[in-house]
C-alpha positions as CSV (number, residue, x, y, z in Angstrom):
1,X,-56.7,33.2,20.2
2,X,-53.6,32.0,18.6
3,X,-53.3,28.4,18.1
4,X,-50.9,27.8,20.8
5,X,-49.8,24.3,19.2
6,X,-48.6,25.9,16.2
7,X,-46.5,28.6,17.5
8,X,-43.1,28.4,15.5
9,X,-39.9,28.2,16.9
10,X,-38.3,31.9,16.4
11,X,-35.0,31.5,16.1
12,X,-32.2,33.5,14.1
13,X,-28.5,32.4,14.3
14,X,-27.3,36.1,12.6
15,X,-25.2,38.1,15.2
16,X,-27.1,41.2,15.6
17,X,-30.5,40.2,14.1
18,X,-33.4,41.4,16.3
19,X,-35.6,39.0,18.3
20,X,-38.3,38.8,17.3
21,X,-38.0,40.5,13.9
22,X,-39.4,43.9,14.4
23,X,-38.2,47.4,14.8
24,X,-39.5,47.3,18.3
25,X,-37.9,44.0,19.4
26,X,-36.3,43.9,22.7
27,X,-34.0,41.3,22.2
28,X,-31.0,40.7,19.9
29,X,-29.3,37.6,18.5
30,X,-25.8,37.2,20.2
31,X,-25.4,33.5,19.1
32,X,-21.7,32.6,20.6
33,X,-20.1,32.6,23.9
34,X,-17.3,34.7,22.3
35,X,-19.9,37.1,20.7
36,X,-21.2,37.8,24.4
37,X,-17.7,38.5,25.5
38,X,-17.0,40.8,22.6
39,X,-20.4,42.6,23.2
40,X,-19.4,43.4,27.0
41,X,-15.8,44.3,25.6
42,X,-17.2,46.7,23.2
43,X,-15.6,45.0,20.1
44,X,-16.6,46.6,17.0
45,X,-16.8,43.4,15.2
46,X,-20.1,42.7,17.5
47,X,-21.3,46.1,18.1
48,X,-21.2,47.0,14.4
49,X,-23.6,44.3,13.6
50,X,-26.1,45.1,16.3
51,X,-29.7,45.8,14.5
52,X,-31.1,46.7,18.2
53,X,-30.7,45.6,21.9
54,X,-32.6,45.3,25.2
55,X,-34.0,48.7,25.1
56,X,-32.5,50.1,28.5
57,X,-29.0,48.6,27.5
58,X,-28.7,49.4,23.8
59,X,-30.9,52.2,22.3
60,X,-33.5,51.3,19.9
61,X,-33.0,52.4,16.3
62,X,-35.6,54.7,16.6
63,X,-34.4,56.2,19.7
64,X,-30.9,56.5,18.2
65,X,-32.3,58.6,15.3
66,X,-34.4,60.6,17.4
67,X,-31.3,61.7,19.9
68,X,-29.5,62.3,16.6
69,X,-32.1,64.6,15.4
70,X,-32.4,66.2,19.0
71,X,-28.6,66.7,18.8
72,X,-28.9,68.6,15.7
73,X,-31.6,70.7,17.0
74,X,-30.5,71.5,20.4
75,X,-26.8,70.5,21.2
76,X,-23.9,72.5,21.4
77,X,-20.4,71.4,20.4
78,X,-19.3,68.4,22.2
79,X,-22.9,67.5,23.5
80,X,-25.2,64.6,22.7
81,X,-28.5,64.0,23.6
82,X,-31.2,61.6,25.2
83,X,-35.2,62.1,25.1
84,X,-37.5,61.5,27.9
85,X,-41.4,61.4,28.1
86,X,-42.1,64.1,30.3
87,X,-40.2,67.4,31.6
88,X,-40.1,65.6,35.2
89,X,-38.4,62.3,34.0
90,X,-35.7,64.8,32.0
91,X,-35.2,66.7,35.1
92,X,-34.4,63.7,37.1
93,X,-32.0,62.8,34.7
94,X,-30.3,66.1,34.9
95,X,-30.3,65.7,38.9
96,X,-28.6,62.4,38.4
97,X,-25.7,63.8,36.0
98,X,-25.3,66.9,38.4
99,X,-24.8,64.4,41.2
100,X,-22.4,62.2,39.5
101,X,-20.5,64.7,37.1
102,X,-19.1,68.2,36.8
103,X,-21.5,68.7,33.5
104,X,-24.1,71.1,33.2
105,X,-27.0,69.5,31.2
106,X,-29.8,71.5,29.8
107,X,-33.3,70.4,29.3
108,X,-35.5,71.6,26.2
109,X,-39.0,70.8,25.2
110,X,-39.3,68.9,21.7
111,X,-42.7,70.6,21.5
112,X,-43.6,67.1,20.1
113,X,-45.7,64.5,21.9
114,X,-44.7,65.8,25.3
115,X,-41.1,64.8,24.7
116,X,-38.1,66.5,26.5
117,X,-34.5,66.4,25.5
118,X,-31.6,66.3,27.7
119,X,-28.1,67.6,26.5
120,X,-25.2,66.8,28.3
121,X,-21.2,66.6,27.4
122,X,-20.4,63.5,25.1
123,X,-17.6,62.7,27.9
124,X,-20.4,62.0,30.2
125,X,-22.4,59.5,27.7
126,X,-21.5,56.5,30.3
127,X,-23.3,58.2,33.3
128,X,-26.1,59.2,31.3
129,X,-26.5,55.8,29.9
130,X,-26.7,54.4,33.8
131,X,-29.5,56.7,34.3
132,X,-31.5,55.4,31.2
133,X,-30.8,51.9,32.0
134,X,-31.3,51.4,35.9
135,X,-34.6,53.8,35.9
136,X,-36.0,52.6,32.6
137,X,-37.2,56.3,32.3
138,X,-36.7,57.0,28.8
139,X,-38.9,57.3,25.5
140,X,-40.0,54.2,24.1
141,X,-39.0,53.1,20.6
142,X,-42.8,53.6,19.3
143,X,-43.0,57.3,21.0
144,X,-39.5,57.8,19.5
145,X,-41.1,56.7,16.1
146,X,-44.3,58.8,16.6
147,X,-41.7,61.8,17.0
148,X,-39.6,61.1,14.0
149,X,-42.5,60.3,11.4
150,X,-44.6,63.0,12.8
151,X,-47.3,60.5,13.6
152,X,-50.5,61.2,15.2
153,X,-50.6,59.9,19.0
154,X,-53.0,57.0,19.5
155,X,-55.6,56.9,22.4
156,X,-54.4,54.0,24.6
157,X,-56.7,54.7,27.4
158,X,-59.1,51.9,26.4
159,X,-56.0,49.3,26.0
160,X,-54.6,50.7,29.2
161,X,-57.9,49.8,31.1
162,X,-58.1,46.5,29.9
163,X,-54.7,45.6,30.9
164,X,-55.3,47.1,34.5
165,X,-58.7,45.0,34.4
166,X,-56.8,41.9,33.4
167,X,-54.2,42.3,36.1
168,X,-56.6,43.3,38.7
169,X,-58.9,40.1,38.2
170,X,-55.7,37.7,38.4
171,X,-54.7,39.5,41.6
172,X,-58.4,39.8,42.7
173,X,-58.0,43.7,43.6
174,X,-59.6,47.1,41.9
175,X,-58.2,48.3,38.9
176,X,-57.4,51.2,40.8
177,X,-54.6,49.6,42.7
178,X,-53.1,48.8,39.4
179,X,-50.3,51.0,37.9
180,X,-48.7,50.9,34.4
181,X,-45.3,52.0,33.5
182,X,-43.0,52.1,30.4
183,X,-41.0,48.9,31.6
184,X,-40.5,47.0,34.9
185,X,-37.7,49.2,36.2
186,X,-39.5,52.2,36.0
187,X,-42.1,50.7,37.9
188,X,-39.7,50.0,40.6
189,X,-38.0,53.4,40.5
190,X,-41.3,55.1,40.8
191,X,-42.2,52.8,43.8
192,X,-38.6,53.7,45.1
193,X,-39.3,57.3,44.8
194,X,-42.6,57.3,46.4
195,X,-41.3,55.2,49.5
196,X,-38.4,57.7,49.9
197,X,-40.9,60.5,50.2
198,X,-43.3,58.4,52.7
199,X,-40.2,57.1,54.8
200,X,-37.5,59.7,53.9
201,X,-33.6,59.2,54.9
202,X,-34.1,55.5,55.6
203,X,-31.9,52.7,53.9
204,X,-33.8,49.9,51.9
205,X,-33.1,46.1,52.2
206,X,-32.4,43.8,49.2
207,X,-33.3,40.4,50.3
208,X,-31.8,37.8,47.9
209,X,-29.6,38.3,44.8
210,X,-31.5,40.1,42.4
211,X,-31.8,41.4,38.9
212,X,-28.9,43.7,38.4
213,X,-30.8,47.0,38.0
214,X,-33.0,46.4,41.2
215,X,-30.2,46.6,43.3
216,X,-28.4,49.3,41.3
217,X,-31.4,51.7,41.9
218,X,-31.3,51.0,45.7
219,X,-27.5,51.9,45.5
220,X,-27.2,55.1,43.4
221,X,-30.5,56.9,44.2
222,X,-31.3,56.8,47.8
223,X,-30.0,56.8,51.3
224,X,-28.4,53.5,51.0
225,X,-29.1,49.8,50.9
226,X,-28.4,47.0,53.2
227,X,-27.8,43.8,50.7
228,X,-28.6,40.0,51.8
229,X,-27.4,38.4,48.9
230,X,-28.5,34.8,49.7
231,X,-32.0,35.3,50.9
232,X,-32.0,32.3,53.3
233,X,-32.8,31.5,56.8
234,X,-29.3,32.7,57.7
235,X,-30.1,36.3,56.2
236,X,-33.4,36.5,57.8
237,X,-31.5,36.0,61.1
238,X,-29.2,38.9,60.3
239,X,-32.1,40.9,58.8
240,X,-33.9,40.4,62.0
241,X,-30.9,41.8,64.2
242,X,-30.7,44.8,61.9
243,X,-34.2,45.6,62.3
244,X,-34.1,45.8,65.9
245,X,-31.6,48.8,65.5
246,X,-32.5,50.5,62.3
247,X,-35.9,51.6,60.3
248,X,-35.7,50.8,56.6
249,X,-38.0,52.4,53.9
250,X,-38.6,48.8,52.2
251,X,-37.3,45.5,51.5
252,X,-37.0,44.1,48.1
253,X,-37.1,40.6,47.0
254,X,-37.8,38.5,44.0
255,X,-40.2,35.4,44.0
256,X,-38.5,33.3,42.8
257,X,-35.2,35.3,41.9
258,X,-33.4,35.9,38.6
259,X,-31.2,33.9,37.8
260,X,-30.9,31.5,40.5
261,X,-34.8,30.5,41.0
262,X,-34.7,30.9,44.8
263,X,-37.5,31.6,46.7
264,X,-37.4,33.4,50.1
265,X,-39.6,32.7,53.2
266,X,-42.3,35.5,52.2
267,X,-44.4,34.6,55.1
268,X,-41.3,35.4,57.7
269,X,-40.7,38.5,55.5
270,X,-44.2,39.5,55.7
271,X,-44.2,39.1,59.6
272,X,-41.2,41.2,59.8
273,X,-42.6,43.7,57.8
274,X,-45.8,44.1,59.9
275,X,-43.9,44.1,63.1
276,X,-41.5,46.5,62.1
277,X,-43.8,48.8,59.7
278,X,-41.8,48.7,56.4
279,X,-43.2,48.0,53.1
280,X,-42.3,44.6,51.6
281,X,-42.2,44.8,47.8
282,X,-42.1,41.3,45.9
283,X,-41.1,41.2,42.2
284,X,-42.9,38.2,40.7
285,X,-42.1,38.7,36.9
286,X,-40.4,35.0,36.9
287,X,-43.4,33.1,38.5
288,X,-45.8,35.4,37.1
289,X,-49.4,36.4,38.4
290,X,-50.6,33.0,36.8
291,X,-48.5,31.0,39.0
292,X,-48.4,32.6,42.3
293,X,-50.4,34.9,44.7
294,X,-47.9,36.9,46.6
295,X,-50.2,39.9,47.1
296,X,-51.2,38.1,50.4
297,X,-47.7,38.8,51.8
298,X,-46.7,42.0,50.1
299,X,-47.6,45.5,50.2
300,X,-46.8,46.0,46.6
301,X,-46.2,43.6,43.6
302,X,-43.8,44.6,40.9
303,X,-43.6,43.0,37.5
304,X,-42.1,43.3,34.1
305,X,-44.9,43.0,31.6
306,X,-42.3,42.9,28.8
307,X,-41.6,39.4,30.0
308,X,-44.6,36.5,29.9
309,X,-47.3,39.0,30.1
310,X,-46.4,40.1,26.5
311,X,-44.6,37.0,25.4
312,X,-43.9,38.6,22.1
313,X,-40.9,40.3,22.9
314,X,-42.0,43.4,21.0
315,X,-42.9,46.0,23.7
316,X,-41.7,47.0,27.1
317,X,-43.7,47.7,30.0
318,X,-44.2,47.1,33.9
319,X,-46.9,47.1,36.7
320,X,-47.1,47.9,40.1
321,X,-50.1,46.0,42.3
322,X,-51.0,47.6,45.6
323,X,-52.2,45.7,48.3
324,X,-55.5,47.2,49.5
325,X,-54.9,45.9,53.1
326,X,-51.4,47.5,53.4
327,X,-51.1,50.1,56.2
328,X,-49.3,51.8,53.2
329,X,-51.9,51.4,50.6
330,X,-53.5,55.1,51.0
331,X,-50.2,57.0,50.6
332,X,-48.8,54.9,47.8
333,X,-52.0,54.9,45.9
334,X,-52.0,58.9,46.2
335,X,-48.5,59.4,45.4
336,X,-48.6,57.0,42.4
337,X,-51.9,58.3,41.1
338,X,-50.1,61.8,40.6
339,X,-46.7,60.1,39.3
340,X,-46.5,61.2,35.6
341,X,-44.5,58.2,34.7
342,X,-47.5,55.7,35.8
343,X,-48.7,55.6,31.9
344,X,-48.2,53.8,28.8
345,X,-47.2,55.2,25.4
346,X,-50.6,54.9,23.5
347,X,-49.1,52.4,20.8
348,X,-47.4,50.5,23.2
349,X,-50.6,50.0,25.3
350,X,-52.5,48.7,22.4
351,X,-49.6,46.2,21.3
352,X,-49.6,44.9,25.0
353,X,-53.2,44.4,25.3
354,X,-53.3,42.5,22.2
355,X,-50.2,40.1,23.3
356,X,-51.7,39.7,26.5
357,X,-54.8,38.3,25.9
358,X,-53.8,34.8,25.8
359,X,-51.5,35.1,29.0
360,X,-53.1,32.6,31.1
361,X,-53.0,29.9,28.5
362,X,-49.5,30.4,27.3
363,X,-48.0,30.5,30.8
364,X,-49.8,27.2,31.8
365,X,-48.3,25.5,28.7
366,X,-45.1,27.0,29.4
367,X,-45.1,25.8,33.1
368,X,-45.4,22.0,31.4
369,X,-42.3,22.3,29.1
370,X,-40.4,24.0,31.7
371,X,-41.0,21.1,34.0
372,X,-40.1,18.4,31.9
373,X,-37.0,20.3,30.5
374,X,-35.7,20.7,34.2
375,X,-36.4,17.1,35.2
376,X,-34.5,15.9,32.1
377,X,-31.6,18.3,32.6
378,X,-31.2,17.5,36.3
379,X,-30.7,13.9,35.3
380,X,-28.1,14.3,32.8
381,X,-24.6,13.4,33.8
382,X,-23.1,16.3,32.2
383,X,-25.1,19.0,34.1
384,X,-23.9,19.7,37.5
385,X,-27.1,21.8,38.7
386,X,-30.3,23.0,37.7
387,X,-31.9,25.7,39.2
388,X,-35.9,25.7,38.7
389,X,-38.6,26.1,41.7
390,X,-40.2,22.9,40.6
391,X,-37.5,20.6,41.4
392,X,-37.3,19.1,44.9
393,X,-37.6,20.9,47.3
394,X,-40.3,22.9,46.1
395,X,-40.8,25.1,49.5
396,X,-41.5,28.0,50.0
397,X,-42.4,28.4,46.3
398,X,-45.4,26.3,47.0
399,X,-46.7,27.9,49.8
400,X,-47.9,31.0,47.6
401,X,-48.5,29.0,44.5
402,X,-51.9,29.2,43.2
403,X,-53.9,25.9,42.9
404,X,-53.8,25.5,39.3
405,X,-50.3,27.1,38.9
406,X,-47.1,25.8,37.9
407,X,-43.4,26.8,38.3
408,X,-43.1,29.0,35.4
409,X,-40.3,28.8,32.4
410,X,-37.3,30.2,33.9
411,X,-34.4,27.8,34.7
412,X,-30.6,28.1,34.7
413,X,-28.0,25.7,34.6
414,X,-24.4,24.9,35.8
415,X,-22.5,22.1,33.7
416,X,-19.9,19.9,35.0
417,X,-16.6,21.2,34.1
418,X,-18.3,24.5,33.0
419,X,-15.2,26.5,32.1
420,X,-14.6,24.2,29.4
421,X,-17.9,22.9,28.7
422,X,-20.3,25.9,29.0
423,X,-19.2,27.8,25.9
424,X,-19.2,24.7,23.8
425,X,-22.7,23.9,24.7
426,X,-23.8,27.3,24.5
427,X,-22.5,27.7,20.8
428,X,-24.0,24.2,19.8
429,X,-27.6,24.8,21.4
430,X,-30.6,25.5,18.6
431,X,-32.9,28.0,20.4
432,X,-32.6,32.0,20.0
433,X,-29.8,33.5,22.0
434,X,-30.2,36.9,23.5
435,X,-31.3,39.2,26.4
436,X,-34.8,38.8,27.9
437,X,-37.3,36.3,29.2
438,X,-40.8,35.3,29.3
439,X,-41.1,35.1,25.3
440,X,-43.0,32.6,23.4
441,X,-40.0,31.0,21.9
442,X,-37.3,29.8,23.9
443,X,-34.3,32.1,24.7
444,X,-31.0,31.5,26.1
445,X,-28.1,33.6,27.5
446,X,-25.0,33.4,29.5
447,X,-26.6,35.7,32.0
448,X,-23.9,36.5,34.6
449,X,-21.5,37.4,31.5
450,X,-24.5,40.0,30.2
451,X,-25.4,41.1,33.7
452,X,-22.2,41.2,35.6
453,X,-19.4,41.3,33.5
454,X,-17.6,44.0,35.2
455,X,-18.2,42.5,38.3
456,X,-17.7,38.6,38.0
457,X,-16.1,38.0,41.2
458,X,-19.0,39.8,43.0
459,X,-21.7,37.6,41.5
460,X,-19.6,34.3,42.2
461,X,-19.1,35.6,46.0
462,X,-23.1,35.4,45.8
463,X,-23.4,32.1,44.4
464,X,-23.6,32.9,40.5
465,X,-21.2,31.0,38.3
466,X,-19.9,33.2,35.8
467,X,-20.6,30.2,33.4
468,X,-24.1,30.1,34.4
469,X,-26.6,29.8,31.4
470,X,-30.2,30.9,31.8
471,X,-33.2,29.4,29.5
472,X,-36.4,30.9,29.3
473,X,-38.9,28.1,27.8
474,X,-41.2,29.2,25.2
475,X,-44.0,27.3,23.4
476,X,-42.0,24.8,21.4
477,X,-43.3,21.3,21.8
478,X,-41.3,19.7,25.0
479,X,-40.1,16.7,23.1
480,X,-38.4,19.2,20.5
481,X,-36.9,21.3,23.4
482,X,-35.5,18.2,24.9
483,X,-34.0,17.1,21.7
484,X,-32.3,20.5,21.0
485,X,-30.9,20.4,24.3
486,X,-29.7,16.8,24.3
487,X,-27.9,17.6,21.2
488,X,-26.0,20.5,22.7
489,X,-24.9,18.2,25.6
490,X,-23.6,15.5,23.2
491,X,-21.2,18.0,21.6
492,X,-19.2,18.4,25.1
């Protein structure tokens, strides 16, 4: 095991540099407030310097090169390509394009590592990118690398078995109830498809303001969604009213939510799910298996293993854990067992297994640092509000917190006089800056700008300030972290 006390601060101030320094990095340095706006506005000054990005939002370099090679082999004039790890995934992309555009996309086998290529008009790239982003169904960077370099496939099954066992032990279930996917959103997408088969032609419910693509999947791929944006007691009352008149195919919620770190009343939601016979799906990525046990309330627990479980920030993966006591257990297990997307590329599995060996120890240390930093910030006169589940009151998070669990390492802050102060503070903050969370190094971003730039008014109507800054705590010494934040606060 690594010596956690010597984990280095992993920081780059260079715009566009990968975080970490790896060709498979899942974050990218966007060091200033203006750079983030430039990224969203597609300014060449920013885009031309991006060496990578979060892989569902920015094609990894290996993926870009693979797509260009596919274009040369398969595309017609005016067409571009994406690559998918199976024929079924490619066909889903085609169906999405057909439903949203007048394009006539085509699928061709690459005849290498099971990859299939989708060709479509270049004018429809944004719609194709929506599918890639929302579903996380595309090839991983390591699979693209293997295709480009003609590398042999490695056997990831032993690593997958170890990962599933690790997750199963933390959740006290059988490994057969743990399913792995190429990223967290692909796990949610696979589950959404399964539930649409089990409970067809029914809307879903999103309870509480979620990570952006969870809502997008429900809006764009099924029978519609009813969105309860605050996830509070008043929303519970409205939900009960809806359920008296309508059956739903599932309720999705986060525990706690990203980025407001609010925890819904899971027990009340669970009681409603049993009474009205719909599945309750809980995404516990922010809290992590180490800190909370939400499977007792949920039918399915979703997680992005890209985050705390990996920590290193150099591999993407996701998981679904089924509750063996759920009335939906048998049908979900049967469908997911037959889903071709329920696996990892072998090289990704091996890296994830290695990264996650000290998962519990890392999270416990991050818990302590997160609580210390949250308390410091909540007492600072230039901070208007800190969103963190460990600050009073801690219910209903504590109702599902494990005996040795903490409050994890994600927090968000609203500064006093945020419009003038947030950009200055962000620019001065001496930590890594870019998308992603759950890394072994502290990582900050102006979350609302990155996730909701085209819908800022919508986000603010849900209580999420456009000036909100989200911070994911790493393994640095708490005193060092606090000093870095204190220095940045003195600049405003």
